MINU-476943 format. One record per residue (C-alpha): x, y, z. Coordinates in steps of 0.1 Angstrom, whole numbers. Last residue first. Layout:
MINU-476943
+-------+-------+-------+
|     x |     y |     z |
+-------+-------+-------+
|     X |     Y |     Z |
...
+-------+-------+-------+
This chain:
MINU-476943
+-------+-------+-------+
|     x |     y |     z |
+-------+-------+-------+
|  -298 |  1885 |  1833 |
|  -259 |  1887 |  1841 |
|  -247 |  1861 |  1870 |
|  -229 |  1883 |  1895 |
|  -188 |  1890 |  1886 |
|  -165 |  1890 |  1918 |
|  -133 |  1881 |  1897 |
|  -137 |  1885 |  1863 |
|  -104 |  1900 |  1853 |
|   -85 |  1872 |  1843 |
|  -113 |  1847 |  1831 |
|  -103 |  1843 |  1795 |
|   -89 |  1810 |  1795 |
|   -58 |  1828 |  1775 |
|   -55 |  1852 |  1804 |
|   -58 |  1826 |  1831 |
|   -34 |  1805 |  1814 |
|    -5 |  1829 |  1813 |
|   -16 |  1838 |  1852 |
|    -5 |  1803 |  1862 |
|    28 |  1803 |  1845 |
|    34 |  1832 |  1866 |
|    23 |  1817 |  1894 |
|    44 |  1790 |  1888 |
|    76 |  1808 |  1880 |
|    74 |  1822 |  1916 |
|    61 |  1788 |  1934 |
|    95 |  1771 |  1921 |
|   116 |  1806 |  1931 |
|   102 |  1801 |  1966 |
|   106 |  1765 |  1967 |
|   144 |  1770 |  1958 |
|   145 |  1793 |  1987 |
|   129 |  1769 |  2007 |
|   151 |  1743 |  2005 |
|   181 |  1761 |  2013 |
|   209 |  1759 |  1991 |
|   242 |  1740 |  1988 |
|   247 |  1739 |  1949 |
|   239 |  1765 |  1921 |
|   219 |  1737 |  1906 |
|   194 |  1736 |  1934 |
|   183 |  1776 |  1924 |
|   175 |  1767 |  1888 |
|   162 |  1733 |  1901 |
|   132 |  1751 |  1919 |
|   124 |  1772 |  1894 |
|   123 |  1749 |  1865 |
|   103 |  1723 |  1885 |
|    76 |  1749 |  1895 |
|    74 |  1758 |  1857 |
|    70 |  1719 |  1848 |
|    45 |  1718 |  1875 |
|    25 |  1745 |  1859 |
|    24 |  1728 |  1825 |
|    19 |  1694 |  1838 |
|   -12 |  1705 |  1853 |
|   -42 |  1721 |  1835 |
|   -83 |  1714 |  1839 |
|  -100 |  1736 |  1815 |
|  -134 |  1747 |  1825 |
|  -157 |  1768 |  1804 |
|  -156 |  1748 |  1770 |
|  -185 |  1749 |  1751 |
|  -174 |  1758 |  1712 |
|  -161 |  1792 |  1718 |
|  -138 |  1781 |  1746 |
|  -124 |  1752 |  1727 |
|  -120 |  1776 |  1697 |
|   -95 |  1797 |  1723 |
|   -83 |  1772 |  1739 |
|   -74 |  1753 |  1705 |
|   -54 |  1787 |  1691 |
|   -40 |  1795 |  1725 |
|   -19 |  1760 |  1716 |
|   -33 |  1729 |  1739 |
|     2 |  1717 |  1758 |
|   -11 |  1717 |  1794 |
|   -55 |  1714 |  1787 |
|   -55 |  1675 |  1802 |
|   -89 |  1679 |  1811 |
|  -113 |  1695 |  1792 |
|  -149 |  1706 |  1807 |
|  -177 |  1711 |  1792 |
|  -209 |  1737 |  1804 |
|  -243 |  1722 |  1798 |
|  -270 |  1722 |  1771 |
|  -263 |  1681 |  1762 |
|  -267 |  1678 |  1725 |
|  -258 |  1714 |  1715 |
|  -224 |  1709 |  1734 |
|  -215 |  1682 |  1726 |
|  -220 |  1687 |  1689 |
|  -198 |  1715 |  1696 |
|  -176 |  1697 |  1710 |
|  -173 |  1666 |  1683 |
|  -169 |  1699 |  1656 |
|  -137 |  1710 |  1680 |
|  -120 |  1680 |  1678 |
|   -87 |  1690 |  1692 |
|   -60 |  1684 |  1676 |
|   -30 |  1660 |  1691 |
|    -8 |  1674 |  1715 |
|    32 |  1677 |  1712 |
|    48 |  1693 |  1739 |
|    81 |  1673 |  1739 |
|    57 |  1648 |  1754 |
|    28 |  1664 |  1777 |
|     4 |  1650 |  1802 |
|   -28 |  1637 |  1804 |
|   -41 |  1636 |  1762 |
|   -67 |  1657 |  1744 |
|   -84 |  1648 |  1716 |
|  -121 |  1652 |  1724 |
|  -125 |  1636 |  1753 |
|  -154 |  1649 |  1775 |
|  -157 |  1664 |  1814 |
|  -192 |  1670 |  1817 |
|  -208 |  1697 |  1839 |
|  -240 |  1702 |  1859 |
|  -250 |  1664 |  1857 |
|  -290 |  1657 |  1855 |
|  -277 |  1618 |  1853 |
|  -308 |  1607 |  1828 |
|  -301 |  1638 |  1801 |
|  -269 |  1644 |  1807 |
|  -256 |  1603 |  1803 |
|  -283 |  1601 |  1770 |
|  -268 |  1633 |  1754 |
|  -230 |  1627 |  1762 |
|  -243 |  1591 |  1743 |
|  -259 |  1604 |  1714 |
|  -224 |  1626 |  1712 |
|  -200 |  1599 |  1717 |
|  -170 |  1610 |  1736 |
|  -131 |  1600 |  1722 |
|  -115 |  1571 |  1736 |
|  -124 |  1542 |  1714 |
|  -125 |  1559 |  1680 |
|   -90 |  1575 |  1688 |
|   -76 |  1543 |  1682 |
|   -44 |  1550 |  1710 |
|    -3 |  1548 |  1708 |
|     2 |  1560 |  1741 |
|    23 |  1592 |  1744 |
|     7 |  1610 |  1765 |
|   -18 |  1595 |  1783 |
|   -50 |  1586 |  1771 |
|   -84 |  1604 |  1782 |
|  -118 |  1581 |  1779 |
|  -153 |  1590 |  1774 |
|  -177 |  1604 |  1796 |
|  -163 |  1624 |  1827 |
|  -188 |  1638 |  1855 |
|  -190 |  1672 |  1871 |
|  -213 |  1678 |  1899 |
|  -224 |  1712 |  1916 |
|  -230 |  1710 |  1956 |
|  -261 |  1729 |  1970 |
|  -258 |  1699 |  2002 |
|  -291 |  1681 |  1983 |
|  -275 |  1688 |  1953 |
|  -249 |  1667 |  1962 |
|  -272 |  1634 |  1968 |
|  -291 |  1634 |  1939 |
|  -260 |  1638 |  1915 |
|  -241 |  1612 |  1931 |
|  -266 |  1586 |  1926 |
|  -271 |  1599 |  1887 |
|  -238 |  1593 |  1886 |
|  -238 |  1557 |  1895 |
|  -265 |  1551 |  1878 |
|  -253 |  1564 |  1844 |
|  -219 |  1550 |  1848 |
|  -238 |  1517 |  1853 |
|  -252 |  1521 |  1823 |
|  -227 |  1532 |  1806 |
|  -205 |  1509 |  1819 |
|  -178 |  1515 |  1842 |
|  -140 |  1535 |  1837 |
|  -161 |  1566 |  1832 |
|  -172 |  1564 |  1871 |
|  -153 |  1595 |  1878 |
|  -173 |  1621 |  1904 |
|  -161 |  1654 |  1900 |
|  -174 |  1677 |  1932 |
|  -178 |  1712 |  1938 |
|  -182 |  1728 |  1973 |
|  -159 |  1708 |  1992 |
|  -170 |  1707 |  2030 |
|  -156 |  1679 |  2046 |
|  -188 |  1662 |  2044 |
|  -191 |  1664 |  2012 |
|  -159 |  1655 |  2004 |
|  -159 |  1622 |  2026 |
|  -191 |  1610 |  2002 |
|  -173 |  1617 |  1970 |
|  -139 |  1598 |  1984 |
|  -160 |  1569 |  1987 |
|  -177 |  1572 |  1955 |
|  -145 |  1578 |  1939 |
|  -134 |  1612 |  1930 |
|  -118 |  1623 |  1898 |
|  -110 |  1660 |  1909 |
|  -129 |  1675 |  1945 |
|  -131 |  1709 |  1940 |
|  -121 |  1733 |  1965 |
|  -135 |  1769 |  1950 |
|  -115 |  1804 |  1948 |
|  -122 |  1840 |  1945 |
|   -87 |  1853 |  1956 |
|   -82 |  1875 |  1986 |
|   -60 |  1848 |  2008 |
|   -62 |  1842 |  2041 |
|   -89 |  1818 |  2037 |
|   -71 |  1798 |  2006 |
|   -40 |  1788 |  2023 |
|   -66 |  1775 |  2052 |
|   -88 |  1754 |  2029 |
|   -62 |  1742 |  2011 |
|   -43 |  1721 |  2044 |
|   -79 |  1712 |  2054 |
|   -81 |  1698 |  2022 |
|   -55 |  1680 |  2013 |
|   -55 |  1666 |  2051 |
|   -89 |  1652 |  2045 |
|   -84 |  1637 |  2011 |
|   -51 |  1617 |  2024 |
|   -15 |  1631 |  2024 |
|     4 |  1620 |  1993 |
|   -24 |  1594 |  1980 |
|   -46 |  1624 |  1973 |
|   -26 |  1645 |  1965 |
|   -16 |  1634 |  1929 |
|   -52 |  1619 |  1922 |
|   -70 |  1650 |  1935 |
|   -80 |  1681 |  1951 |
|   -82 |  1707 |  1925 |
|   -83 |  1743 |  1934 |
|  -106 |  1761 |  1910 |
|  -102 |  1796 |  1901 |
|  -118 |  1828 |  1895 |
|   -96 |  1854 |  1884 |
|   -82 |  1888 |  1893 |
|   -49 |  1879 |  1874 |
|   -28 |  1891 |  1906 |
|   -53 |  1874 |  1928 |
|   -56 |  1842 |  1907 |
|   -22 |  1835 |  1906 |
|   -15 |  1842 |  1941 |
|   -42 |  1818 |  1950 |
|   -24 |  1790 |  1925 |
|     8 |  1796 |  1935 |
|     1 |  1796 |  1977 |
|   -11 |  1761 |  1966 |
|    17 |  1752 |  1948 |
|    40 |  1766 |  1980 |
|    16 |  1746 |  2007 |
|    19 |  1710 |  1987 |
|     5 |  1695 |  1955 |
|   -21 |  1719 |  1946 |
|   -38 |  1707 |  1910 |
|   -55 |  1732 |  1884 |
|   -88 |  1746 |  1874 |
|   -89 |  1776 |  1848 |
|  -120 |  1792 |  1839 |
|  -137 |  1795 |  1808 |
|  -147 |  1822 |  1787 |
|  -182 |  1828 |  1768 |
|  -193 |  1856 |  1792 |
|  -228 |  1834 |  1793 |
|  -207 |  1798 |  1798 |
|  -180 |  1816 |  1821 |
|  -205 |  1835 |  1844 |
|  -227 |  1803 |  1849 |
|  -192 |  1785 |  1859 |
|  -188 |  1812 |  1887 |
|  -222 |  1814 |  1898 |
|  -230 |  1781 |  1904 |
|  -191 |  1774 |  1920 |
|  -203 |  1797 |  1949 |
|  -171 |  1812 |  1962 |
|  -151 |  1799 |  1992 |
|  -147 |  1821 |  2021 |
|  -120 |  1844 |  2024 |
+-------+-------+-------+
């Protein structure tokens, strides 16, 4: 099956009040897990090529692996560049990515706006929606002053107005990774204020470990894409290690069990996000 239209997928989510799951692949087994989960749940899925797999095999090989496996599946999917710097954004367009997240959040606000605006101009010429990030997301366990990390509402309004970006990844109390399953409470009021100020779908990265209550509240506040990785990697690891601990086993047997548990964990995410049974929808009037 070929890639689906990301504009349709995210607009359906916005109008339907649910969110799409966006998950990272690390190898063939984890790529298969994402797609098999999407088939089982009847859910659209973002297959994210990002900061873990790109250093491992390079952008081209990661994309080609993902496309090859996805085209054999019956899932509704979009191959998405996650946290792409400028050079990767340009390469991703040439390779055939249908959705791109550019990440210039480490720059000053003015420079982030300028670089994102140029990215949007180029990507829109190819019919590709763009996600960008404003604010900073700490790693789990960091001792941070949240006032220096969370997305500012007024800056978000200016950013979206001046860049024309299609989705905005924000910081509202989330972290990358999970330590002992503990995450800080989400600032739902901030999410609502950013939604009202920008008028575009919002994205939460670092969604592993969020409670179902937080997910539901974030969906209602305007989040229509959740990025999750750590929870799913932990599921794969549990399956892998449960076989490996039995003694001499085939590597493939261990990876197959990791894939099985990752499928289950991904289906659970899709149901909480509300995108289960939403595959193949057309945009409602």
